[in-house]
FILUMKE-897947 format. One line per field, with one value per residue (C-alpha): residue in one letter; residue number from 1; x, y, z. Coordinates in steps of 0.02 Angstrom, whole numbers, m for minus. Example, Ala and Ser with C-alpha at 12.3 -4.5 7.8 and 13.67 -1.06 7.14 Angstrom:
<sites>
code = (A  S)
pos = (1  2)
x = (615  684)
y = (m225  m53)
z = (390  357)
</sites>
This chain:
<sites>
code = (M  A  A  T  P  T  T  V  P  A  G  S  T  P  T  L  V  R  A  L  L  A  R  V  P  S  G  T  A  R  A  G  G  A  R  D  A  T  D  G  V  Q  P  R  L  M  A  E  P  A  T  P  E  E  F  A  A  A  L  A  W  A  S  S  E  G  L  R  V  L  V  A  G  G  R  T  K  L  D  W  G  A  G  S  G  P  I  D  L  L  L  S  T  A  R  L  H  R  V  V  E  H  R  H  G  D  L  T  A  T  V  E  A  G  A  T  L  A  A  V  N  A  A  L  A  A  R  G  Q  R  L  P  W  D  P  P  W  P  E  R  A  T  I  G  G  I  V  A  T  N  D  S  G  P  R  R  H  G  H  G  A  P  R  D  S  I  I  G  V  T  M  A  R  A  D  G  R  A  A  R  A  G  G  I  V  V  K  N  V  A  G  Y  D  L  S  R  L  L  T  G  S  F  G  C  L  G  V  V  L  T  A  T  F  K  L  A  P  A  P  P  A  S  R  T  L  E  V  T  V  D  S  L  E  A  A  A  P  I  A  A  D  L  A  T  A  P  L  T  P  T  A  I  E  V  A  S  P  P  V  R  L  L  V  R  F  E  S  V  A  A  S  V  S  E  Q  A  E  A  A  R  A  V  V  G  A  R  G  V  A  A  I  H  A  D  A  D  E  Q  A  V  W  A  R  H  A  A  H  W  S  A  P  G  T  L  L  K  L  A  T  V  P  A  E  L  F  P  T  L  V  W  L  R  G  R  A  A  G  A  G  S  E  L  A  A  A  G  R  A  G  L  G  V  V  D  L  R  L  D  G  P  L  E  A  Q  A  E  V  V  T  E  L  R  A  R  L  P  V  G  R  G  S  A  V  I  R  R  G  A  P  E  L  R  S  E  V  G  A  W  G  P  I  G  D  A  L  P  V  M  Q  A  I  K  R  R  F  D  P  A  G  L  L  N  P  G  R  G  P  G  G  L)
pos = (1  2  3  4  5  6  7  8  9  10  11  12  13  14  15  16  17  18  19  20  21  22  23  24  25  26  27  28  29  30  31  32  33  34  35  36  37  38  39  40  41  42  43  44  45  46  47  48  49  50  51  52  53  54  55  56  57  58  59  60  61  62  63  64  65  66  67  68  69  70  71  72  73  74  75  76  77  78  79  80  81  82  83  84  85  86  87  88  89  90  91  92  93  94  95  96  97  98  99  100  101  102  103  104  105  106  107  108  109  110  111  112  113  114  115  116  117  118  119  120  121  122  123  124  125  126  127  128  129  130  131  132  133  134  135  136  137  138  139  140  141  142  143  144  145  146  147  148  149  150  151  152  153  154  155  156  157  158  159  160  161  162  163  164  165  166  167  168  169  170  171  172  173  174  175  176  177  178  179  180  181  182  183  184  185  186  187  188  189  190  191  192  193  194  195  196  197  198  199  200  201  202  203  204  205  206  207  208  209  210  211  212  213  214  215  216  217  218  219  220  221  222  223  224  225  226  227  228  229  230  231  232  233  234  235  236  237  238  239  240  241  242  243  244  245  246  247  248  249  250  251  252  253  254  255  256  257  258  259  260  261  262  263  264  265  266  267  268  269  270  271  272  273  274  275  276  277  278  279  280  281  282  283  284  285  286  287  288  289  290  291  292  293  294  295  296  297  298  299  300  301  302  303  304  305  306  307  308  309  310  311  312  313  314  315  316  317  318  319  320  321  322  323  324  325  326  327  328  329  330  331  332  333  334  335  336  337  338  339  340  341  342  343  344  345  346  347  348  349  350  351  352  353  354  355  356  357  358  359  360  361  362  363  364  365  366  367  368  369  370  371  372  373  374  375  376  377  378  379  380  381  382  383  384  385  386  387  388  389  390  391  392  393  394  395  396  397  398  399  400  401  402  403  404  405  406  407  408  409  410  411  412  413  414  415  416  417  418  419  420  421  422  423  424  425  426  427  428  429  430)
x = (2000  2148  2101  2199  2329  2275  2452  2552  2738  2852  2987  2997  3009  3200  3229  3130  3210  3392  3320  3262  3429  3506  3417  3449  3626  3653  3472  3385  3263  3186  3023  2876  2834  2691  2764  2740  2555  2424  2235  2294  2366  2552  2658  2756  2920  2982  3119  3199  3296  3441  3437  3305  3387  3374  3189  3161  3255  3146  2987  3047  3084  2917  2824  2917  2869  2690  2709  2573  2667  2621  2730  2762  2849  2814  2665  2556  2424  2426  2254  2185  2062  2030  2129  2245  2205  2345  2517  2669  2797  2805  2928  2977  3046  3127  3302  3273  3268  3393  3361  3437  3459  3395  3393  3361  3375  3230  3130  3130  3194  3206  3183  3170  3016  3071  3115  2996  2919  3003  3170  3149  3086  3236  3361  3266  3263  3445  3392  3238  3118  2998  2871  2710  2606  2561  2484  2468  2627  2761  2898  2843  2740  2851  2854  2798  2655  2606  2618  2523  2376  2382  2374  2392  2335  2272  2395  2305  2196  2344  2457  2355  2389  2533  2462  2479  2666  2733  2825  2910  2937  3046  2942  2959  2813  2747  2864  3015  3041  3095  3015  3029  2897  2900  3053  3160  3107  2936  2929  2965  2793  2832  2750  2665  2502  2587  2660  2480  2406  2523  2474  2316  2330  2369  2520  2419  2490  2676  2797  2862  3054  3098  2987  3027  2917  2904  2948  2886  2986  2982  2891  2981  2822  2653  2494  2329  2158  2052  1871  1758  1565  1424  1369  1407  1265  1347  1516  1456  1430  1590  1699  1608  1659  1835  1855  1799  1888  2029  2152  2283  2267  2363  2234  2048  2007  1846  1844  1695  1656  1685  1660  1804  1883  2072  2135  2322  2430  2608  2721  2829  2785  2704  2587  2529  2494  2389  2305  2253  2189  2086  2014  1975  1870  1780  1720  1662  1554  1492  1623  1764  1923  2098  2260  2406  2586  2738  2722  2534  2506  2604  2492  2337  2387  2447  2279  2200  2307  2266  2106  2196  2277  2125  2050  1897  1840  1910  1804  1862  1712  1731  1600  1561  1612  1435  1371  1498  1415  1235  1309  1402  1238  1139  1278  1276  1103  1104  1259  1169  1011  1118  1209  1373  1491  1543  1697  1752  1911  1971  1967  1824  1863  1884  1737  1857  1852  1897  1753  1788  1667  1643  1513  1442  1504  1319  1279  1436  1389  1213  1283  1416  1284  1154  1294  1345  1165  1167  1318  1287  1435  1528  1467  1545  1614  1640  1792  1843  2025  2042  1918  1892  1906  1720  1661  1758  1696  1519  1500  1661  1809  1778  1587  1519  1652  1540  1577  1770  1786  1801  1932  2027  2012  2088  2224  2268  2262  2392  2509  2487  2410  2427  2350  2503  2553  2453  2307  2135  2202  2176  2018  1868  1966  2098)
y = (8101  7988  7800  7686  7597  7416  7346  7254  7307  7170  7087  7015  7128  7091  7143  7304  7348  7328  7442  7569  7564  7615  7770  7816  7758  7872  7828  7678  7556  7394  7288  7363  7306  7312  7476  7556  7521  7653  7611  7428  7435  7387  7457  7332  7442  7581  7706  7859  7959  8065  8210  8303  8238  8056  8086  8150  7995  7874  7964  7947  7770  7746  7826  7722  7565  7617  7612  7694  7808  7879  8012  8019  8125  8117  8011  8131  8148  7990  7949  8111  8130  7980  7816  7795  7608  7487  7571  7499  7627  7724  7872  7956  8133  8093  8123  8290  8385  8531  8717  8758  8942  9074  9248  9342  9506  9475  9375  9214  9046  8890  8717  8548  8449  8324  8445  8451  8610  8612  8582  8719  8848  8797  8845  9001  9051  9095  9248  9279  9226  9085  8998  9065  8908  8786  8633  8471  8371  8505  8380  8254  8358  8399  8547  8446  8373  8539  8624  8472  8482  8676  8643  8774  8790  8925  9061  9052  9196  9314  9241  9151  8972  8907  8959  9140  9120  9015  9115  8976  8803  8665  8518  8347  8309  8133  8089  8150  8308  8452  8621  8784  8915  9081  9168  9187  9356  9420  9554  9420  9339  9258  9082  9120  9046  8873  8871  8902  8777  8648  8696  8597  8477  8326  8286  8238  8363  8348  8330  8483  8461  8627  8775  8949  9058  9231  9223  9317  9387  9279  9383  9410  9393  9297  9305  9202  9255  9096  9126  8983  9000  8888  8858  8884  9002  9114  9100  9165  9349  9354  9276  9408  9545  9491  9472  9643  9738  9849  9713  9610  9427  9292  9167  9163  8980  8889  8724  8614  8539  8617  8773  8889  9026  9061  9221  9238  9396  9385  9546  9651  9615  9789  9761  9582  9631  9782  9684  9539  9657  9747  9581  9528  9697  9655  9492  9574  9474  9359  9225  9180  9250  9220  9285  9151  9174  9065  8887  8909  8976  8819  8710  8783  8764  8587  8544  8623  8528  8369  8376  8322  8174  8100  7947  7966  8031  8204  8314  8492  8609  8767  8898  9083  9146  9206  9036  8940  8938  8910  8762  8697  8712  8611  8483  8464  8409  8309  8214  8178  8128  8001  7928  8000  8102  8272  8380  8540  8647  8772  8946  9047  9199  9118  8987  8841  8701  8521  8413  8250  8121  7956  7821  7694  7726  7724  7865  7963  7946  8010  8165  8199  8178  8291  8419  8424  8445  8614  8684  8748  8735  8900  8937  8788  8615  8462  8360  8203  8224  8060  7925  7738  7675  7605  7782  7866  7743  7758  7948  8006  8101  8271  8297  8402  8500  8599  8671  8673  8481  8471  8608  8514  8354  8430  8513  8330  8264  8388  8366  8175  8104  7915  7951  7874  8004  7983  7919  7957  8069  8235  8346  8264  8090  8169)
z = (4414  4358  4368  4476  4384  4344  4300  4433  4442  4370  4469  4652  4797  4826  4639  4663  4830  4740  4601  4721  4821  4658  4659  4848  4866  5021  5092  5138  5059  5101  5097  5175  5350  5479  5553  5388  5380  5357  5390  5401  5228  5215  5076  4966  4980  5095  5065  5154  5032  5102  4978  4877  4721  4782  4828  4651  4575  4679  4615  4438  4455  4544  4398  4268  4360  4384  4569  4682  4798  4981  5046  5236  5367  5548  5518  5619  5489  5383  5457  5402  5254  5147  5145  4999  4973  4913  4904  4824  4892  5043  5034  5187  5201  5378  5326  5237  5399  5367  5386  5222  5243  5376  5298  5466  5399  5274  5404  5286  5297  5178  5266  5202  5212  5339  5467  5624  5666  5846  5777  5643  5778  5891  5755  5712  5896  5892  5795  5890  5758  5727  5615  5709  5695  5836  5763  5870  5896  5848  5897  5762  5636  5489  5381  5234  5313  5395  5219  5131  5254  5292  5471  5600  5773  5905  5832  5665  5737  5734  5611  5479  5414  5332  5153  5215  5265  5114  4989  4886  4862  4781  4731  4638  4523  4515  4380  4479  4385  4493  4493  4591  4625  4713  4784  4934  4999  5033  4899  4759  4722  4561  4560  4726  4669  4641  4819  4892  4773  4848  5021  5082  4936  5043  4929  4788  4658  4704  4840  4930  4954  5025  5071  5103  5228  5295  5480  5636  5775  5931  6069  6239  6338  6335  6441  6429  6487  6533  6541  6611  6581  6605  6432  6246  6236  6371  6283  6115  6156  6251  6110  5995  6103  6128  5935  5895  6041  6003  6061  5964  6027  5932  5990  6037  6070  6129  6212  6273  6391  6512  6418  6421  6310  6298  6239  6205  6199  6139  6130  6258  6440  6465  6316  6357  6542  6490  6349  6455  6600  6449  6399  6572  6583  6416  6499  6659  6771  6633  6665  6789  6714  6763  6683  6672  6637  6634  6694  6722  6553  6477  6577  6517  6334  6367  6426  6281  6156  6239  6145  5982  6058  6144  6054  5945  5780  5739  5627  5565  5566  5468  5460  5462  5634  5669  5643  5745  5914  5852  5754  5922  6016  5887  5887  6075  6073  5909  5969  6139  6045  5938  6078  6030  6142  6089  6130  6035  6027  5902  5838  5911  5821  5643  5646  5634  5776  5782  5849  5936  5925  6021  6025  5896  5724  5659  5782  5730  5545  5585  5661  5524  5379  5473  5517  5326  5275  5384  5301  5116  5007  5021  5199  5291  5290  5398  5354  5440  5498  5592  5594  5571  5397  5407  5450  5318  5187  5241  5247  5145  5221  5139  5114  4968  4879  4764  4579  4625  4609  4416  4416  4554  4454  4302  4397  4470  4291  4231  4382  4402  4235  4309  4475  4565  4692  4868  4767  4841  4980  4910  4926  4860  4840  4712)
</sites>
């Protein structure tokens, strides 16, 4: 892993601001303030370039000055993963918010990194298409942040994660040099691996300036089956049966407490009605099942989304689907024994849920440490998405990485030899 630079950038802050303004003439630059702080750390400088070219120029200047750079968009995920430590320059993508091109005939679109998911989908809706993800806070979450964290949501069950949809990027390296990878149509896969490599890298390899995605048709109708049961133990076989039934749900979610399953179908009206009834038949008498549509359905999903906005530590648990419910049952007892409150919500059919822990940090640390010990590398992980800096410092944000870490460190050195870009925020502290 690249060492943190030890040199202090020369010049006073006003001098550096003037130099930065020369690189972003149509953007803005100023001294960092309290509103720019992340984990209580205030950056020395802050800039919002207005074009991809200005963004690359600002990165090139920062690299020449030895400045440590943190990239931000809607700031919905700056407290995910490990902290960056001292930051010299906060670079915002907020002014890079265009839908560059919508090739509706090819079902692809190219968008700038600072565009919010809600704004992009509002534009794509004019042609009856969408990016089929539903991560938290779509009105603020930007395309760049979603790609950097590979964040998805309930529809990941039916549509995959951003890594499955991205087909091309324009990126700026840490030294400001621009690079392109991939293509603009689905059949062109040249450089596709680089696009996927950047997806989920937490911005530690390069800054995505624009990204091209394959799209999905916007469905004309939706129905959600809500199943309420008494316990996680009772929910497990129902979730397994729903996942293997001859149905095509776009989401199969679990939430606890109270224990519920949410199964969403999105297609033409006749299909979603038929599939929702078939799913209710699969449940049978094992739970209380209700089918929701229209405003009632929206309210159900709004209540489900509240899990991600509630206070507390947010821990992403990923395991093989067959082990998800036994792990949640163990966690329920272990958290109670440690004096920590536990809530869970996420992909029941994929084995990926977000746990919310409340209570003393010492109790949370015990639960996280013991959970990781139950998850062998390659069969599961427990990553702190959001948590107190003290907790992340004590147990680490990422947990064991395994044999892949040396390879990841070598890639980081190749892309960012000085370790200036989003330092420490990548997987394993890259």
